[in-house]
LOTI-443191 format. One line per field, with one value per residue (C-alpha): z, y, x; residue number from 0. Coordinates in steps of 0.1 Angstrom, whole numbers. Last residue first. Layout:
<sites>
up = (Z_...)
north = (Y_...)
east = (X_...)
num = (NUM_...)
</sites>
This chain:
<sites>
up = (240_260_229_219_254_256_222_230_263_246_220_248_266_235_225_209_188_181_148_150_131_105_90_54_42_8_-8_-35_-43_-62_-86_-89_-85_-49_-38_-34_-9_-14_16_18_49_53_81_80_93_74_96_123_139_148_171_168_186_223_218_212_179_172_144_130_105_84_59_57_34_43_21_11_33_64_58_33_45_41_31_49_35_55_36_55_45_24_8_-17_-13_-2_16_48_56_76_69_84_89_94_116_118_145_144_156_123_137_163_175_155_170_159_156_137_131_130_112_114_94_71_79_102_138_156_156_175_181_169_187_169_188_168_146_128_102_85_49_42_30_-4_-9_21_26_55_66_84_112_127_159_173_195_190_201_221_227_265_264_241_268_283_256_235_241_213_198_164_177_186_201_169_157_185_200_205_234_225_231_196_179_160_136_128_113_93_62_62_62_33_39_16_22_3_-3_7_-3_-24_-4_-7_-20_-2_-33_-27_-16_16_28_59_69_100_109_143_154_190_193_208_199_170_173_142_140_174_177_187_172_200_186_149_129_98_83_50_44_6_-12_-30_-66_-79_-58_-84_-63_-47_-59_-31_-23_-36_-11_-16_-51_-77_-88_-67_-85_-119_-108_-95_-127_-148_-126_-130_-168_-169_-149_-170_-204_-235_-216_-216_-193_-185_-188_-182_-202_-188_-204_-185_-188_-159_-161_-143_-138_-100_-93_-111_-143_-148_-180_-194_-211_-207_-221_-213_-227_-232_-266_-259_-222_-211_-184_-162_-135_-117_-81_-61_-64_-39_-31_-16_-14_-7_-8_-10_-11_12_14_-12_13_32_0_-32_-57_-81_-116_-129_-163_-174_-211_-219_-249_-258_-284_-315_-331_-320_-300_-267_-239_-211_-174_-151_-118_-95_-64_-27_0_36_68_102_106_107_106_103_65_48_11_-10_-47_-66_-99_-128_-158_-190_-219_-215_-178_-156_-118_-90_-79_-48_-41_-5_9_46_58_80_80_84_67_85_83_65_74_50_80_70_78_50_47_35_35_37_21_28_6_-5_-35_-49_-24_-38_-15_17_5_35_61_41_40_77_87_65_77_60_50_14_7_2_-19_-42_-50_-46_-69_-64_-91_-122_-146_-130_-160_-164_-191_-196_-230_-247_-226_-204_-212_-189_-176_-143_-130_-102_-86_-55_-53_-25_0_0_22_0_-14_-21_-18_-39_-30_-50_-45_-66_-61_-88_-85_-116_-131_-163_-198_-222_-252_-241_-207_-178_-157_-133_-111_-95_-109_-101_-90_-83_-82_-67_-70_-61_-65_-60_-97_-115_-103_-114_-101_-116_-98_-118_-142_-175_-188_-172_-191_-175_-199_-182_-155_-125_-102_-75_-62_-48_-58_-95_-96_-76_-102_-128_-113_-130_-155_-154_-136_-143_-122_-130_-102)
north = (468_438_415_426_421_386_376_390_370_338_342_348_317_295_303_271_266_229_210_174_147_122_94_87_57_54_22_13_-22_-31_-57_-63_-101_-99_-74_-37_-22_15_31_65_82_110_132_148_178_206_220_194_197_169_157_126_117_113_107_70_51_20_-3_-33_-59_-86_-114_-110_-137_-165_-189_-164_-177_-178_-143_-120_-84_-58_-23_4_39_66_97_128_159_143_166_182_201_189_156_153_122_90_61_27_-1_-35_-60_-96_-121_-159_-191_-201_-233_-219_-183_-151_-121_-86_-54_-22_5_42_70_106_136_164_160_130_126_93_56_57_22_3_-30_-57_-87_-120_-142_-175_-192_-225_-237_-274_-290_-302_-271_-248_-222_-198_-174_-142_-121_-88_-71_-36_-12_23_49_27_46_44_6_6_2_-26_-49_-67_-104_-129_-127_-114_-83_-47_-26_-24_9_32_32_69_86_110_146_157_128_152_140_164_154_181_172_138_107_88_51_31_-6_-27_-63_-81_-117_-130_-146_-183_-195_-190_-185_-148_-140_-122_-93_-73_-38_-16_20_37_72_85_123_153_186_208_245_255_241_224_186_165_130_119_97_92_62_43_9_-8_-39_-39_-72_-88_-99_-131_-150_-165_-192_-180_-199_-219_-217_-248_-273_-294_-301_-295_-324_-312_-279_-296_-317_-287_-267_-296_-299_-261_-263_-292_-273_-241_-259_-239_-210_-172_-149_-115_-80_-48_-17_10_41_71_100_121_148_181_198_204_174_150_130_98_84_50_28_-8_-32_-66_-81_-114_-123_-151_-145_-158_-145_-153_-132_-143_-145_-132_-94_-78_-42_-15_21_56_92_86_117_134_167_158_148_126_108_118_90_77_70_38_25_-6_-16_-50_-65_-40_-47_-42_-53_-33_-54_-43_-64_-44_-40_-18_-6_0_23_18_43_33_52_60_97_113_85_47_48_17_13_-11_-15_-35_-52_-53_-75_-62_-85_-76_-85_-99_-99_-76_-96_-80_-59_-48_-18_-12_23_20_55_89_116_149_174_207_236_242_249_217_197_183_146_125_88_60_27_-11_-41_-68_-90_-115_-114_-129_-159_-138_-114_-100_-113_-96_-63_-66_-70_-41_-17_-15_15_3_-32_-52_-24_-23_-60_-92_-121_-158_-171_-189_-164_-144_-143_-115_-119_-106_-113_-85_-60_-36_-5_24_48_67_92_118_117_138_165_160_189_211_201_216_183_168_130_100_63_33_-5_-35_-73_-94_-132_-153_-182_-196_-191_-217_-202_-188_-204_-182_-175_-146_-166_-143_-110_-76_-40_-7_30_60_95_130_161_197_205_171_141_105_72_39_9_-10_-39_-25_4_31_60_90_113_146_159_145_122_124_107_75_57_64_55_24_13_22_-4_-28_-19_-52_-53_-85_-88_-105_-113)
east = (-151_-160_-160_-125_-112_-127_-113_-79_-79_-89_-61_-35_-47_-46_-10_3_-29_-37_-38_-51_-31_-42_-21_-14_6_23_36_61_72_104_117_154_152_165_138_136_110_101_82_65_53_28_14_-20_-40_-23_4_6_41_65_93_116_148_140_103_106_110_90_101_81_92_77_84_122_136_160_180_206_234_211_199_216_222_195_207_187_179_162_149_137_117_90_64_88_120_155_155_174_194_189_214_203_228_211_229_216_226_227_211_195_179_178_172_174_192_183_203_193_219_215_234_222_211_223_259_261_252_260_255_222_209_178_168_148_134_136_115_119_97_100_99_98_130_141_162_162_135_137_110_118_103_115_104_107_126_140_165_190_222_220_223_253_280_259_271_244_238_231_265_275_291_282_309_330_316_305_270_265_248_219_227_218_200_175_149_120_86_67_87_69_91_106_116_139_144_170_177_144_145_116_88_86_52_19_-2_-10_25_35_55_45_54_58_66_61_70_66_64_82_65_77_66_45_10_10_2_-27_-20_3_16_27_18_29_18_27_7_2_-3_26_19_34_59_82_98_131_162_177_214_233_246_215_226_198_176_147_147_145_115_96_102_89_58_51_55_31_5_10_5_14_29_23_41_25_38_18_6_-15_-31_-45_-68_-79_-105_-110_-143_-140_-163_-140_-141_-121_-107_-96_-71_-60_-33_-20_12_30_14_-10_-16_-50_-73_-104_-120_-152_-140_-111_-112_-87_-89_-66_-78_-63_-76_-113_-134_-159_-178_-204_-231_-207_-197_-215_-222_-196_-210_-194_-183_-163_-159_-145_-127_-99_-72_-94_-127_-158_-182_-169_-185_-202_-193_-214_-201_-230_-230_-233_-222_-228_-231_-217_-213_-178_-167_-175_-174_-189_-182_-202_-194_-221_-210_-234_-227_-244_-254_-291_-290_-263_-263_-252_-222_-208_-177_-169_-150_-143_-133_-101_-87_-103_-83_-83_-112_-105_-128_-157_-180_-198_-167_-145_-140_-110_-117_-91_-99_-99_-106_-131_-140_-165_-193_-225_-225_-227_-255_-273_-248_-220_-239_-247_-211_-199_-225_-259_-280_-284_-270_-302_-318_-288_-293_-272_-266_-256_-232_-245_-231_-203_-180_-154_-127_-92_-76_-96_-76_-96_-115_-123_-150_-151_-175_-179_-144_-140_-113_-87_-89_-58_-28_-2_12_-22_-23_-35_-30_-40_-39_-50_-51_-68_-71_-71_-90_-74_-86_-71_-51_-17_-20_-10_20_14_-9_-21_-29_-14_-19_-2_-10_7_-6_7_-15_-4_1_3_22_22_36_24_39_65_58_69_48_27_12_-6_-23_-30_-53_-34_-52_-79_-109_-95_-126_-123_-86_-93_-118_-92_-69_-94_-68_-50_-17_3_34_67_91)
num = (510_509_508_507_506_505_504_503_502_501_500_499_498_497_496_495_494_493_492_491_490_489_488_487_486_485_484_483_482_481_480_479_478_477_476_475_474_473_472_471_470_469_468_467_466_465_464_463_462_461_460_459_458_457_456_455_454_453_452_451_450_449_448_447_446_445_444_443_442_441_440_439_438_437_436_435_434_433_432_431_430_429_428_427_426_425_424_423_422_421_420_419_418_417_416_415_414_413_412_411_410_409_408_407_406_405_404_403_402_401_400_399_398_397_396_395_394_393_392_391_390_389_388_387_386_385_384_383_382_381_380_379_378_377_376_375_374_373_372_371_370_369_368_367_366_365_364_363_362_361_360_359_358_357_356_355_354_353_352_351_350_349_348_347_346_345_344_343_342_341_340_339_338_337_336_335_334_333_332_331_330_329_328_327_326_325_324_323_322_321_320_319_318_317_316_315_314_313_312_311_310_309_308_307_306_305_304_303_302_301_300_299_298_297_296_295_294_293_292_291_290_289_288_287_286_285_284_283_282_281_280_279_278_277_276_275_274_273_272_271_270_269_268_267_266_265_264_263_262_261_260_259_258_257_256_255_254_253_252_251_250_249_248_247_246_245_244_243_242_241_240_239_238_237_236_235_234_233_232_231_230_229_228_227_226_225_224_223_222_221_220_219_218_217_216_215_214_213_212_211_210_209_208_207_206_205_204_203_202_201_200_199_198_197_196_195_194_193_192_191_190_189_188_187_186_185_184_183_182_181_180_179_178_177_176_175_174_173_172_171_170_169_168_167_166_165_164_163_162_161_160_159_158_157_156_155_154_153_152_151_150_149_148_147_146_145_144_143_142_141_140_139_138_137_136_135_134_133_132_131_130_129_128_127_126_125_124_123_122_121_120_119_118_117_116_115_114_113_112_111_110_109_108_107_106_105_104_103_102_101_100_99_98_97_96_95_94_93_92_91_90_89_88_87_86_85_84_83_82_81_80_79_78_77_76_75_74_73_72_71_70_69_68_67_66_65_64_63_62_61_60_59_58_57_56_55_54_53_52_51_50_49_48_47_46_45_44_43_42_41_40_39_38_37_36_35_34_33_32_31_30_29_28_27_26_25_24_23_22_21_20_19_18_17_16_15_14_13_12_11_10_9_8_7_6_5_4_3_2_1_0)
</sites>
């Protein structure tokens, strides 16, 4: 599955407010991972469609995501300015489209901003905001801030995009700033220059730690030589600077419509007994979710918690999702997994029937759901779903073995067993790694499109040492491609000996 990541990813770099201060280079079609000091960053992006004409510009949709964390819990520095250049084979043309103004977007929430300029909206997304309190104490990440991108018009050869971010906490308010795009007149590989000055968030106390955006209007591209390039730099409030260079693949064809018709005709001619070949899906948007409850946790003594993880896989054009072959989850080192005392579901007890023996009822450690779509040759796709049950298979050196069981109804009418090996990580932010190998569904015709897993308090406990908990997911698909995602959730630190601390304060004040 080829992906085409143009450097509008630099917009996300600017908004995410942190990256290592050294040249970051990404090649191939994998997400960009980079680490420097106490910072860890993951960036991804793609265009749909991925097959483009070599000569005739085609409309494209851009999806990007970025996440930046600090490994020691320190505040993420805020970006102050970003500038970057994109490949000459990518164009931006918003002439003739309705425009919006900075005045219309100021002091508006997301709904009001859309109502003010509905026809000028060209993109949207979500972000996580990290805010420090006025007392300089760390405030956890606040999730769910909405991001909108509007056409601000063109003047003197400069196209202005307006980026609108509405943060519901700690005080509801909007941040609006222009992103100016200019043509590069100097001959070379790069055709557009993008520059934005990032205003202060929450009076200079805030920064964005993750963002996902989709720009759906105004972008056009060709692919004459199979590659796209970009370069740029971002400056931060602490004086640091990030420089990066990206390179991504694309597939150039003489006539994309004719190539698509030829491919469809060839597929229809294949024998119905042959397993279907997944359609090239393009970029898969990020939907990874992670949560820990309760959020109020002690600093040092682990408290039992409920842990949930979920993900959704989809394509921008609605084509068949590639089959998921392996799922790897990494969990924060402040989470503790312990199956001591939990009954074990022994090998051989589970079988490919709809019912589950009562012998394993006490070994259940989690519940959830799983959904899959099935595509048979010359038949419309259909979706099936089933309840997911996770069983304890016993303690292992450095961790435990689990197994997930689900039964799909007709027309598949069969069970799926997913072994999950959980082991300790040594060093780093993540203390646990869980790896699951996904079996073929319906002889290879099925693909998992979503899953959710909820674990009770009997096996997980957690502390809150720095105000947040992290999870990282890597999904590997049948064509060898992979998708990497990070989720950050807040927690509230509590003191385990509140009464003793209060007594000491009173005694000291009295003396």
